[in-house]
C-alpha positions in Angstrom: 30.4 50.9 57.9 30.5 51.5 61.5 32.6 48.6 63.1 31.2 49.0 66.5 27.6 48.3 65.4 28.3 46.2 62.2 26.2 43.0 62.2 28.4 41.2 59.7 29.9 38.8 62.2 28.0 39.4 65.4 24.5 38.5 64.2 25.4 35.5 62.0 27.6 34.0 64.8 25.1 34.6 67.5 22.3 33.1 65.5 24.6 30.0 64.6 25.5 29.4 68.1 21.9 29.7 69.2 20.5 27.5 66.4 23.2 24.8 67.2 22.1 24.8 70.9 18.4 24.6 70.1 19.0 22.0 67.6 21.0 19.6 70.0 18.4 20.3 72.7 15.4 19.5 70.5 17.3 16.2 69.3 18.0 15.1 72.9 14.9 16.2 74.8 11.9 16.9 72.7 9.2 14.2 71.6 5.5 14.3 70.5 2.9 14.2 73.3 -0.1 11.7 73.3 -2.2 13.9 70.9 0.6 14.0 68.3 2.2 10.5 68.6 0.9 8.1 65.8 1.6 5.1 68.2 -0.9 6.4 70.6 -3.7 6.2 68.0 -6.0 3.1 67.7 -9.4 1.9 66.8 -10.8 3.7 70.0 -9.3 7.1 69.2 -11.7 9.6 67.8 -9.8 12.2 65.6 -12.1 15.1 66.5 -11.3 14.5 70.2 -7.5 15.5 69.5 -6.7 18.5 71.6 -5.7 20.3 68.4 -9.3 21.1 67.7 -9.7 22.8 71.0 -6.4 24.7 71.1 -5.5 25.5 67.5 -7.9 28.2 67.0 -6.6 30.1 70.0 -2.9 29.4 68.9 -3.6 30.9 65.6 -5.1 34.1 67.0 -2.3 34.5 69.4 0.1 34.1 66.4 -1.6 36.9 64.9 -1.2 39.1 67.9 2.6 38.3 68.3 3.7 38.7 64.8 1.4 41.2 63.1 -0.1 43.1 66.1 3.1 43.6 68.0 5.1 44.2 64.8 2.8 46.9 63.4 2.3 48.7 66.7 6.1 48.8 67.2 6.6 50.5 63.8 5.1 53.8 65.0 8.4 55.7 64.8 9.0 57.7 61.6 12.5 56.4 60.8 12.3 53.1 62.6 9.5 51.1 60.9 11.9 48.5 59.4 13.5 47.9 62.9 10.3 48.0 64.8 8.7 45.3 62.6 11.6 43.2 61.8 13.3 43.1 65.1 9.9 42.0 66.5 9.9 39.1 64.0 13.3 38.1 64.8 13.0 38.3 68.6 9.6 36.6 68.6 10.7 33.6 66.4 13.8 33.0 68.7 11.8 33.5 72.0 9.2 30.9 70.9 11.7 28.3 70.0 13.6 28.8 73.3 10.5 29.0 75.6 9.3 25.6 74.1 12.4 24.0 75.6 12.7 26.0 78.8 9.0 26.2 79.7 8.7 22.5 78.3 11.3 21.5 80.9 9.2 22.9 83.9 5.7 21.9 82.6 5.8 19.2 80.1 8.9 17.2 81.0 8.4 13.5 82.2 10.1 10.1 81.2 13.2 12.1 80.3 11.5 14.1 77.5 9.6 17.3 76.8 6.3 16.2 75.3 5.2 18.5 72.4 1.7 19.6 71.4 -0.1 22.7 70.5 -0.6 23.6 74.1 3.1 24.0 74.4 3.1 26.5 71.6 0.5 28.6 73.3 2.4 28.7 76.5 5.6 29.6 74.5 3.8 32.4 72.8 2.9 33.8 76.2 6.5 33.7 77.2 7.4 35.4 73.8 4.6 38.1 74.5 6.7 38.8 77.8 9.7 39.3 75.9 8.0 41.7 73.4 6.4 43.6 76.0 9.8 44.2 77.6 11.2 45.2 74.3 8.9 48.2 74.0 10.9 49.7 77.0 14.1 49.8 75.0 12.6 50.2 71.5 15.0 52.2 69.3 18.1 52.1 71.6 19.1 48.4 71.2 20.7 46.3 68.4 19.2 43.0 67.2 22.2 41.2 68.9 21.2 42.8 72.2 17.4 42.0 71.8 18.3 38.2 71.0 20.5 38.1 74.2 17.6 39.8 76.3 15.3 37.2 75.0 17.8 34.3 75.8 18.1 35.6 79.3 14.4 36.7 80.0 12.7 33.5 78.9 14.5 31.2 81.8 13.8 34.1 84.3 10.2 34.2 83.4 9.8 30.5 83.2 11.3 29.8 86.6 9.1 32.7 88.1 6.1 31.3 86.7 6.9 27.6 87.8 7.7 28.9 91.3 4.6 31.0 91.6 2.2 28.3 90.1 3.8 25.5 92.2 4.3 27.0 95.6 1.8 29.9 95.7 -0.8 28.6 93.4 -2.6 31.5 92.3 -5.5 32.3 89.8 -4.3 34.4 86.9 -6.1 33.3 83.8 -5.4 36.3 81.6 -1.8 36.7 82.8 -2.2 40.1 84.5 0.5 39.1 87.2 2.8 36.6 85.4 2.8 38.1 81.9 2.0 41.7 82.1 3.6 42.6 85.6 6.6 40.6 84.9 7.3 41.8 81.5 6.9 45.4 82.6 9.1 45.3 85.5 11.8 43.2 83.7 11.7 45.9 80.8 11.9 48.7 83.3 14.8 47.0 84.9 16.6 46.7 81.7 16.0 50.4 80.6 17.1 51.7 84.0 20.6 50.2 83.4 20.7 51.3 79.8 19.9 54.8 80.8 21.1 57.3 78.2 21.7 60.8 79.8 21.9 62.6 76.7 18.5 61.5 75.6 16.8 62.6 78.7 15.1 65.3 76.7 14.2 63.1 73.7 15.9 62.6 70.4 15.5 64.6 67.1 14.3 61.2 65.3 11.9 60.1 68.1 9.0 61.3 66.1 6.1 59.7 64.1 4.9 60.3 60.6 1.5 60.0 58.9 2.1 56.6 57.4 3.8 55.1 60.5 1.0 56.1 62.7 -1.5 54.5 60.4 0.7 51.2 60.3 0.8 51.4 64.2 -3.0 51.7 64.6 -3.3 48.7 62.4 -1.3 46.8 64.8 -3.7 48.0 67.6 -6.6 46.7 65.7 -5.1 43.3 65.4 -4.2 43.1 69.2 -7.6 44.4 70.0 -9.5 41.8 67.7 -7.6 38.8 69.0 -7.1 39.7 72.8 -10.3 37.8 73.8 -8.3 34.6 72.5 -5.2 35.8 74.4 -7.0 36.0 77.7 -9.1 32.8 77.3 -6.7 30.5 75.8 -5.6 28.7 78.9 -8.8 28.9 80.9 -10.8 25.9 81.8 -12.8 25.0 78.8 -16.7 25.5 78.8 -18.3 28.2 80.6 -15.0 29.7 82.0 -13.7 30.3 78.6 -16.9 31.5 77.4 -17.0 34.2 80.2 -13.3 35.1 79.6 -14.3 35.9 75.9 -17.2 38.0 76.9 -15.5 39.8 79.8 -12.5 40.7 77.4 -14.5 42.1 74.7 -16.7 44.2 77.0 -13.6 45.7 78.9 -11.8 46.3 75.6 -14.9 48.1 74.3 -15.4 50.3 77.4 -11.5 51.3 77.4 -11.8 52.1 73.8 -14.7 54.6 74.3 -13.1 56.2 77.2 -9.6 56.6 75.4 -11.4 58.6 72.6 -13.1 60.8 75.2 -9.9 61.4 77.4 -7.8 62.2 74.3 -10.1 64.8 73.3 -10.6 66.4 76.8 -6.9 66.5 77.4 -6.0 68.0 74.0 -5.3 71.7 74.2 -6.9 72.0 70.6 -9.7 69.6 71.4 -8.3 67.0 68.9 -7.5 63.3 69.0 -3.9 62.1 69.5 -3.1 58.9 67.6 -0.6 57.6 70.4 -3.7 57.4 72.6 -5.7 55.3 70.1 -2.8 53.1 69.4 -2.1 52.2 73.1 -4.7 53.3 75.7 -7.6 51.6 73.9 -6.0 48.2 74.7 -6.0 48.8 78.5 -9.2 46.9 79.2 -7.7 43.7 77.9 -5.1 44.0 80.6 -7.2 45.2 83.4 -9.7 42.4 83.2 -7.2 39.6 82.8 -6.8 38.3 86.5 -10.5 38.0 87.0 -11.4 37.3 83.2 -12.8 33.8 83.9 -14.6 34.6 87.3 -18.1 35.4 87.9 -17.5 39.3 88.0 -20.6 40.4 85.9 -20.4 42.1 82.6 -21.0 45.5 84.3 -17.8 45.0 86.5 -15.8 44.0 83.3 -17.1 47.2 81.7 -16.0 49.4 84.8 -12.7 47.6 84.9 -12.1 48.8 81.2 -12.9 52.4 82.1 -10.7 52.3 85.1 -7.8 50.6 83.4 -8.0 53.0 80.4 -8.1 56.1 82.8 -5.0 54.8 84.7 -3.1 54.1 81.5 -4.0 57.5 79.8 -2.9 59.4 83.0 0.1 57.3 83.2 1.2 58.3 79.7 0.5 61.9 80.4 2.3 62.4 83.8 4.0 59.2 85.0 6.2 58.5 82.0 7.8 61.9 82.0 8.3 61.6 85.8 9.9 58.2 85.5 12.4 59.5 82.6 13.2 62.9 84.4 13.4 61.7 87.9 14.1 57.9 88.2 16.3 57.5 85.2 13.6 55.0 83.6 13.3 55.9 79.8 10.3 53.8 79.0 10.1 54.2 75.3 6.5 52.7 74.6 5.3 53.3 78.0 4.9 49.8 79.1 4.5 50.9 82.7 1.1 52.3 81.7 -0.4 49.7 79.5 1.0 46.8 81.4 2.2 47.8 84.7 -0.6 50.1 86.1 -3.3 48.1 84.5 -1.6 44.8 85.7 -1.7 46.0 89.3 -5.5 47.3 89.0 -6.2 43.9 87.4 -4.5 42.0 90.3 -6.5 44.0 92.8 -9.6 43.3 91.1 -8.8 39.6 90.9 -8.2 39.6 94.8 -11.6 41.2 95.3 -13.1 38.6 93.0 -11.7 35.8 95.0 -12.7 37.3 98.4 -16.3 37.5 97.2 -16.5 34.1 95.4 -19.1 31.8 97.2 -20.8 28.5 96.2 -24.0 30.4 96.1 -22.7 32.3 93.1 -20.6 29.7 91.5 -22.3 26.4 92.5 -19.9 23.4 92.9 -17.8 24.5 89.8 -16.3 27.1 92.2 -13.7 24.5 93.0 -12.8 24.0 89.4 -12.1 27.5 88.9 -10.5 28.2 92.4 -8.7 24.7 92.5 -6.7 25.4 95.6 -10.0 26.1 97.6 -11.2 22.7 97.0 -11.3 20.2 100.0 -8.1 18.2 100.4 -8.0 14.6 99.7 -9.9 12.5 102.3 -12.3 15.2 103.1 -15.8 14.1 103.2 -16.8 17.3 101.4 -14.6 16.2 98.5 -16.6 13.0 98.2 -19.8 15.0 98.1 -18.6 17.4 95.5 -17.4 14.4 93.3 -20.9 13.3 93.2 -21.8 16.5 91.3 -18.5 17.0 89.5 -16.8 13.7 88.8 -13.0 13.8 88.7 -12.8 17.0 90.7 -9.1 17.2 91.9 -8.3 17.7 95.6 -7.2 21.1 96.6 -5.6 22.8 99.6 -9.0 23.7 101.4 -7.8 27.5 101.4 -10.5 30.0 102.4 -11.1 33.1 100.1 -8.9 35.2 102.6 -6.0 32.8 102.5 -6.1 32.4 98.7 -6.2 36.4 98.5 -3.0 36.7 100.6 -1.2 34.2 98.3 -2.3 36.3 95.3 -0.7 39.4 97.1 2.5 37.5 97.8 2.5 36.4 94.0 2.3 40.1 93.0 5.3 41.1 95.0 7.4 38.2 94.3 6.8 38.4 90.5 7.7 42.1 90.5 10.9 41.6 92.6 12.1 38.6 90.3 11.3 40.5 87.2 13.1 43.8 88.4 16.1 41.8 89.7 16.3 39.9 86.4 15.9 43.0 84.2 18.7 44.9 86.0 21.0 41.9 85.7 20.2 41.5 82.1 20.8 45.3 81.4 24.3 45.0 82.8 25.1 42.2 80.4 23.4 44.0 77.4 26.0 46.9 78.1 29.0 44.6 77.0 30.8 46.5 74.2 30.6 43.7 71.7 26.7 43.5 71.6 26.6 46.5 68.9 24.7 48.9 71.1 23.9 52.1 68.9 25.4 55.3 69.8 22.9 58.0 71.0 23.0 59.8 67.6 22.1 56.6 65.8 19.2 55.6 67.9 15.7 55.4 66.3 17.3 55.1 62.9 16.7 52.2 60.4 19.7 53.1 58.4 22.1 51.8 61.1 21.3 48.2 60.7 19.4 48.0 57.2 20.2 48.7 53.6 17.6 51.4 52.9 15.6 52.0 49.7 16.6 55.1 47.8 13.6 57.3 49.0 14.7 57.0 52.6 16.0 60.0 54.3 16.4 60.2 58.1 18.0 63.6 58.2 15.9 65.9 60.3 16.2 69.6 59.8 14.3 70.8 62.8 13.7 69.6 66.3 10.7 67.1 66.8 7.6 69.2 66.8 5.0 67.9 67.8 -23.7 31.3 78.1 -22.5 32.8 81.2 -23.5 31.3 84.6 -21.2 28.7 86.2 -24.2 27.4 88.4 -25.7 25.9 85.2 -22.7 23.5 85.1 -23.0 20.1 86.5 -21.9 16.6 86.1 -23.9 16.3 82.8 -22.3 19.2 81.4 -19.6 18.6 78.7 -17.3 21.6 78.3 -16.8 21.0 74.7 -20.5 21.1 74.0 -20.4 24.7 75.2 -21.7 27.1 72.3 -18.5 28.9 72.6 -16.7 26.1 70.5 -19.4 26.4 67.7 -19.7 30.3 67.5 -16.3 31.7 68.6 -14.4 31.0 65.3 -17.2 33.0 63.4 -17.2 35.8 66.0 -13.4 35.9 65.7 -13.6 36.1 61.9 -16.3 38.8 61.9 -14.3 40.8 64.4 -11.4 41.0 61.8 -13.9 42.2 59.3 -15.3 45.1 61.5 -12.3 46.5 62.9 -9.5 45.7 60.3 -11.2 45.2 57.1 -13.6 48.0 57.4 -10.9 50.2 59.0 -8.3 49.7 56.3 -10.9 50.0 53.4 -12.1 53.2 54.7 -8.7 54.8 54.7 -8.4 55.0 51.0 -8.4 58.9 50.8 -5.1 60.5 50.8 -5.6 63.0 53.8 -8.3 61.0 55.6 -6.3 57.8 56.6 -6.5 58.5 60.3 -10.1 59.5 60.4 -11.3 56.6 58.1 -9.4 53.9 60.3 -10.0 55.4 63.8 -13.6 56.7 63.3 -14.4 53.2 62.2 -12.8 51.8 65.3 -14.7 54.2 67.7 -18.1 53.9 65.9 -17.6 50.0 65.8 -16.9 49.6 69.6 -19.9 51.8 70.5 -22.2 50.3 68.0 -21.5 46.7 69.3 -21.9 47.6 73.0 -25.1 49.3 72.2 -26.5 46.6 70.0 -25.8 44.0 72.7 -28.4 45.9 74.7 -30.9 46.9 72.0 -30.8 43.6 70.0 -30.5 41.7 73.4 -34.0 43.2 74.5 -35.6 41.8 71.4 -33.8 38.6 70.9 -32.4 37.3 74.3 -34.4 38.8 77.1 -36.2 36.8 79.4 -36.7 36.4 83.2 -36.0 40.2 83.5 -32.5 39.9 82.0 -30.7 40.1 78.8 -28.7 36.6 78.7 -25.3 37.2 77.3 -23.1 34.7 75.1 -21.0 34.8 72.1 -24.0 34.4 69.8 -25.1 37.8 71.1 -21.7 39.3 70.1 -22.1 37.9 66.5 -25.5 39.4 66.2 -24.2 42.7 67.7 -21.4 42.8 65.1 -24.0 42.3 62.3 -25.7 45.3 63.7 -22.4 47.3 63.8 -21.7 46.1 60.1 -25.1 47.9 59.3 -23.8 51.3 60.9 -20.3 50.9 59.2 -21.8 50.4 55.7 -24.0 53.6 56.3 -21.0 55.4 57.5 -19.6 54.8 54.1 -22.1 57.1 52.5 -21.0 60.0 54.6 -17.2 59.4 54.9 -15.2 62.5 55.1 -18.2 64.8 55.8 -19.2 64.1 59.4 -17.5 64.4 62.8 -17.0 61.5 65.1 -19.7 63.0 67.3 -22.2 62.9 64.4 -21.1 59.2 63.9 -21.7 58.2 67.4 -25.1 59.8 67.2 -25.9 58.1 64.0 -24.9 54.8 65.6 -26.9 55.5 68.7 -30.1 56.1 66.5 -29.4 53.6 63.6 -29.0 50.6 65.9 -32.5 50.7 67.5 -34.2 51.3 64.0 -32.3 48.2 62.6 -33.1 46.1 65.7 -36.9 46.9 65.5 -36.9 46.3 61.8 -35.1 43.0 62.1 -37.2 42.0 65.0 -40.5 43.0 63.0 -39.6 41.3 59.9 -38.4 38.1 61.5 -41.2 37.9 64.0 -44.1 38.8 61.6 -42.8 38.1 57.9 -40.7 35.4 58.9 -38.3 35.3 56.1 -35.1 33.5 55.0 -32.0 35.7 54.7 -29.0 33.8 56.1 -26.4 36.0 54.7 -28.2 39.3 55.6 -28.8 40.6 52.1 -32.1 42.1 53.0 -31.8 43.0 56.8 -28.1 43.9 56.7 -27.2 45.2 53.3 -30.3 46.7 52.0 -31.1 48.2 55.3 -27.6 49.7 55.8 -27.6 51.0 52.1 -30.9 52.9 52.2 -30.4 54.2 55.9 -27.1 55.6 54.8 -28.4 57.2 51.6 -31.3 58.7 53.6 -28.7 60.3 55.9 -26.6 61.6 53.1 -29.6 62.9 51.2 -30.4 65.2 54.2 -26.7 66.2 54.6 -26.4 67.2 50.9 -23.5 69.7 50.4 -24.3 71.5 47.0 -20.8 73.0 47.1 -19.3 69.5 46.8 -21.5 68.5 43.9 -18.5 68.4 41.6 -16.2 67.0 44.2 -13.5 68.4 46.7 -9.9 69.1 46.0 -8.9 66.7 48.8 -11.2 63.9 47.7 -8.3 61.9 46.3 -6.1 58.7 47.0 -2.5 58.3 47.0 -0.2 55.3 46.4 0.0 54.5 50.1 -3.7 54.9 50.9 -4.7 52.6 48.1 -2.4 49.9 49.1 -3.9 50.1 52.6 -7.4 50.3 51.4 -6.8 47.1 49.2 -5.5 45.4 52.4 -8.9 45.9 53.9 -10.5 44.5 50.9 -8.4 41.3 51.4 -9.4 40.9 54.9 -13.1 41.2 54.0 -12.8 38.9 51.2 -11.0 36.3 53.3 -13.4 36.2 56.0 -16.6 36.8 54.3 -17.5 33.1 54.2 -17.6 33.3 58.0 -19.9 36.5 57.8 -22.5 34.8 55.6 -22.4 31.4 57.4 -22.2 32.5 61.0 -26.0 32.3 61.9 -26.9 29.5 59.5 -28.1 26.2 60.7 -25.0 24.1 61.7 -24.0 21.3 59.6 -24.6 20.9 55.8 -26.2 24.4 55.7 -23.3 26.0 57.2 -21.1 24.1 55.0 -22.9 25.2 51.8 -22.8 28.8 52.8 -18.9 28.7 53.1 -18.7 27.0 49.6 -21.2 29.3 48.0 -19.5 32.5 49.4 -16.0 31.5 48.5 -17.3 30.6 44.9 -19.3 33.6 44.3 -16.4 36.1 45.7 -14.0 34.2 43.4 -16.1 34.8 40.3 -16.7 38.4 41.1 -13.0 39.0 41.6 -12.3 37.5 38.2 -14.9 39.6 36.6 -14.0 42.8 38.4 -10.4 42.6 36.9 -11.7 42.0 33.5 -14.2 44.9 33.6 -11.7 47.3 35.1 -9.3 46.6 32.2 -12.1 46.7 29.4 -13.6 50.1 30.6 -10.3 51.7 31.2 -9.4 54.2 28.4 -5.7 53.2 28.8 -6.6 49.5 29.3 -5.4 49.6 32.7 -6.7 48.4 36.1 -8.3 51.0 38.5 -7.7 50.4 42.3 -11.1 51.5 43.2 -12.6 48.6 41.3 -10.2 46.1 43.1 -11.0 47.5 46.5 -14.8 47.4 46.0 -16.1 45.5 43.2 -14.3 42.3 44.0 -16.5 41.9 47.1 -19.7 42.0 45.3 -20.2 38.2 45.1 -20.3 38.1 48.9 -23.3 40.1 49.0 -25.2 38.7 45.9 -25.0 35.1 47.1 -26.2 36.1 50.7 -30.0 35.6 50.5 -29.7 32.1 49.2 -26.2 31.2 50.5 -27.5 28.2 52.7 -29.9 26.8 50.0 -29.3 24.2 47.3 -28.6 26.6 44.7 -25.7 24.7 43.0 -22.2 25.8 42.8 -22.8 27.0 39.2 -25.5 29.3 40.3 -23.2 30.8 43.0 -20.7 31.3 40.3 -23.1 33.2 38.2 -24.4 35.2 41.0 -20.8 36.3 41.6 -20.5 37.5 38.1 -23.9 39.1 37.9 -23.4 40.9 41.1 -19.9 42.1 40.2 -21.0 43.5 36.9 -24.1 45.3 38.4 -21.8 46.8 41.1 -19.2 48.0 38.5 -21.6 49.6 36.3 -23.1 51.3 39.3 -19.9 52.9 40.2 -19.5 54.0 36.6 -22.9 55.5 35.9 -25.2 55.3 38.9 -23.2 57.1 41.5 -22.7 60.2 39.5 -26.4 60.2 38.5 -27.4 60.0 42.2 -25.1 62.8 43.0 -26.0 65.2 40.1 -29.7 64.6 39.8 -30.9 63.3 43.1 -28.7 65.0 45.6 -27.4 61.9 47.0 -23.8 62.1 47.5 -22.7 58.4 48.1 -19.1 58.9 49.1 -18.2 55.1 49.1 -20.7 53.9 46.5 -22.5 51.8 49.1 -25.6 51.7 46.7 -23.6 49.8 44.3 -21.8 47.2 46.7 -24.8 46.9 49.1 -27.9 48.2 47.4 -27.8 46.8 44.0 -26.2 43.6 45.0 -28.6 43.2 47.8 -31.5 43.5 45.3 -30.1 41.0 43.1 -29.4 38.7 46.1 -32.8 39.0 47.4 -34.3 38.2 44.0 -32.2 35.2 43.7 -33.4 34.1 47.2 -37.0 34.3 46.0 -36.2 32.2 43.0 -34.4 29.5 45.2 -37.5 29.5 47.5 -39.9 28.9 44.6 -37.8 26.2 43.2 -37.3 24.4 46.5 -38.7 20.8 46.8 -38.5 17.9 48.9 -37.0 16.0 46.0 -34.0 18.4 45.9 -33.7 18.9 49.8 -35.2 15.9 51.4 -36.9 16.3 54.7 -34.1 18.8 55.9 -36.0 21.3 53.5 -38.2 22.1 56.6 -35.2 23.0 58.8 -33.9 25.5 56.2 -37.4 26.9 55.3 -38.8 26.6 58.9 -42.1 28.3 58.0 -42.9 25.8 55.2 -43.0 23.1 57.7 -46.3 21.6 58.6 -47.9 23.3 61.6 -48.4 21.7 65.0 -51.0 18.8 64.9 -50.5 18.0 61.3 -49.9 14.4 60.6 -47.2 15.1 58.1 -45.3 16.9 60.9 -45.3 13.6 62.9 -44.1 11.6 59.8 -41.2 14.1 59.3 -40.2 13.9 63.0 -39.6 10.3 62.5 -36.9 11.5 60.1 -35.8 14.6 61.8 -36.3 14.3 65.6 -37.0 17.6 67.2 -38.3 19.4 64.0 -40.1 22.4 65.1 -43.6 23.1 63.7 -43.9 25.8 61.1 -46.7 27.7 59.4 -47.5 25.3 56.4 -46.7 28.0 53.8 -46.2 27.1 50.2 -43.1 28.2 48.2 -45.3 31.1 46.5 -46.4 32.2 49.9 -43.1 32.2 51.3 -41.8 34.2 48.2 -44.5 36.8 48.7 -43.4 37.4 52.3 -39.7 37.8 51.0 -40.9 40.4 48.7 -42.9 42.3 51.5 -39.7 42.2 53.6 -37.7 43.8 50.8 -40.0 46.7 50.6 -40.7 47.2 54.3 -36.9 47.1 55.0 -36.0 49.6 52.5 -39.0 52.0 53.6 -38.1 51.6 57.5 -34.3 52.2 56.6 -35.0 55.2 54.3 -37.1 56.9 56.6 -34.9 56.3 59.7 -31.9 57.6 57.7 -33.8 60.7 56.7 -34.8 61.5 60.2 -31.3 60.7 61.5 -30.0 63.1 58.8 -32.1 65.9 60.2 -30.8 65.3 63.8 -27.3 65.2 62.5 -27.6 68.7 61.2 -28.0 70.2 64.5 -25.3 72.8 65.1 -23.7 71.5 68.2 -22.6 68.1 66.6 -19.5 69.6 65.2 -20.2 69.0 61.5 -17.1 70.0 59.3 -17.4 73.1 57.1 -17.2 72.1 53.1 -13.5 73.2 53.1 -12.4 71.0 56.0 -14.1 67.7 54.6 -11.7 64.7 53.9 -8.9 66.3 56.2 -7.5 64.6 59.1 -6.1 67.9 60.6 -9.5 69.0 61.6 -9.9 66.3 64.4 -6.4 65.0 64.9 -3.0 66.4 66.3 -0.9 65.5 63.1 2.7 64.4 62.7 5.1 67.0 61.4 5.2 65.4 58.0 1.6 65.8 57.3 0.5 68.5 54.8 -3.0 68.5 53.5 -2.5 71.6 51.2 -3.2 70.8 47.7 -1.5 73.3 45.3 -2.8 72.0 42.1 -5.6 69.9 40.8 -5.8 66.5 42.6 -2.9 64.6 41.1 -1.5 61.7 43.1 2.1 62.3 44.3 3.0 58.7 42.8 4.5 59.6 39.5 5.7 56.7 37.3 7.9 59.0 35.3 10.2 59.5 38.2 
């Protein structure tokens, strides 16, 4: 045991002292706010007006970013995975507790107490994010004792800076580009400047990644990416401002992701992708748009900011980070100056431009709610006029746009100065000898601070080788009536399914983990951007514009899901160029099919069993039919899994399983319909999961479970219940559909997939015909039965809200009677149950036909020689398109046998 770095006394004593301090301060100064204090509730209190329901979804999302996103991202080093993830966990939990007190004193202190609510926790998590960003600069070169001390010092410096800037300079910084990203960056650089290690100026032998650590790290990237809209919008003004913040963040992240892939390939000597670029540079758009995220900057500007920020961040990693290390003694381990410093400066500049360009003509009177310090001061007659339009408008300082811009500039320089000075002073304190700083040779090594498993070996033989418009808001507008609060929770859940669920699930192959996860990331970001335009033209186009809101993003994510399901059919046998072309072609074919079916056939398909699952399945089968590879008809030597890849894949299954109720219910009618959709989906998933485990054991020759069954077949119930998910089918029927769909899916994997490959030249790599085709057909049939059985006796008059085309037409006296019961009921077509059922059948066949033809034509286009299709021998191999870590070896000496051997 090395006494200079032993944690035996240092860590317990420090934690005990900190906990005693926290406990005493909480006891003396912390109480509940009016939303959490039981004494403040009375018969006039409406429970659903409690601030919890506005703020908790954003708090939960930021929690995921802090503990999972940052934790996984910082575990990218080969021998530092435990420390990266666990030290993040420790530092974050302390920083949040400490920030509740320190920030609470400056922001929530009155009547001698800090008043605590969920909004305090969100602010504290932002302070925690500051600490974790700074942590990135010294990753691998500090002890947990040093990190706790750094958090203890940084939180007060940040809180004082934040308070001073907001109180005296009074700036706009909704996404925290100045107060979070710039502060965190220059504080961290100040610390690492003082902790400079001259013997590490040329790197460290253990400063390398591995195949598994890179996959874990990109998983962290996906969590941060998915929830960044919540981070940027959490503290914005409720209503249209928050809605814009979500849209702008999503658009900027999407454009920066596309740009990152392009730059990574262009700057690579081998023309391959580098995982470090995917892990970091893809996130640049979230920072770059932050300072102007709630302003009327236009979607196009948000897109441009994403591209600009990504380019600056990428070039920073390539050229600026080495320069800082070699010339300025700043060893920025994670390149925080690129992802948070450069992008923060660009964002701050964009915010200043947006402030200078802001006018009442663009914003309407709500400009003075966004730019509060530009509002007229108390006593000004103009303030009285504005209060007629916006009751309760607070007086401002009467600043002009130019004056506010100058205050923004002052905030930038003062924040950087305070952060740098605070970081330098903190660095000197962290150099104290009793804080267990690791020696140079022990840096980047988990073994210094952890008892390691028997398979861990950190010895390295060789050196490291390589609704948008604010003018529409007025005194009748209620912010919490904004559609954002109905739709955003579903959007966020489907985001997780798209980027994390699909990404992990498709990483099941032993030598194709990078490609499965990263190509899913690339394809998804493009498909959503493209679908916003294409679907937008058919569904949200009027007055010469596509009108953008969160509901558009949900629809676009469903179009993206179609592409990703089809991707499963050709996994491992296509290049990223081919996948982008496939997405470019499939989204319009899907959008036209969807528009035609809904406009002319007018069907019920709440969970997308027909329009999403069947279309995606038969489009993908059409593509793979054309791309048939005869030399792979008996499989490929690398078409195998490993212990780690199977675990990662089943993690994707769990994410899809957990959020599938949101997928099936997102576009249903709000109220009881949506409630039923959630219940039915959960019940069907539960029954299909139980059935999958039973079937897997029964059909195994050894009576054991097969991971492929758990990864795929368990999800069948979510598809099988889709077409009837919002109908009155009964919980028992939902349960039965889960069992039936699971059984069909399981048998399809066992018998139908080999048949299709051997007899029909359809090499369905992920078995999408089983999980989406067979189950989609069962679901569509169940939907038809539910439509035939639907009566007013079962549904009441609300039947005509669910089955809108069965409602009486305009002018029918029955419609007038129904409107007495359901005001605003829309006229229908007066269809009978049998007629509606026939239209459902027509939709099934027309959707399959359109998908198959579109897929076959797309397949022929994908065979064009310049689209970089891999040769047979290079299929299922990450090395073809990625610069790989030194531990990666895709050579298979023997027949495909997993390296996990239970005899060892």
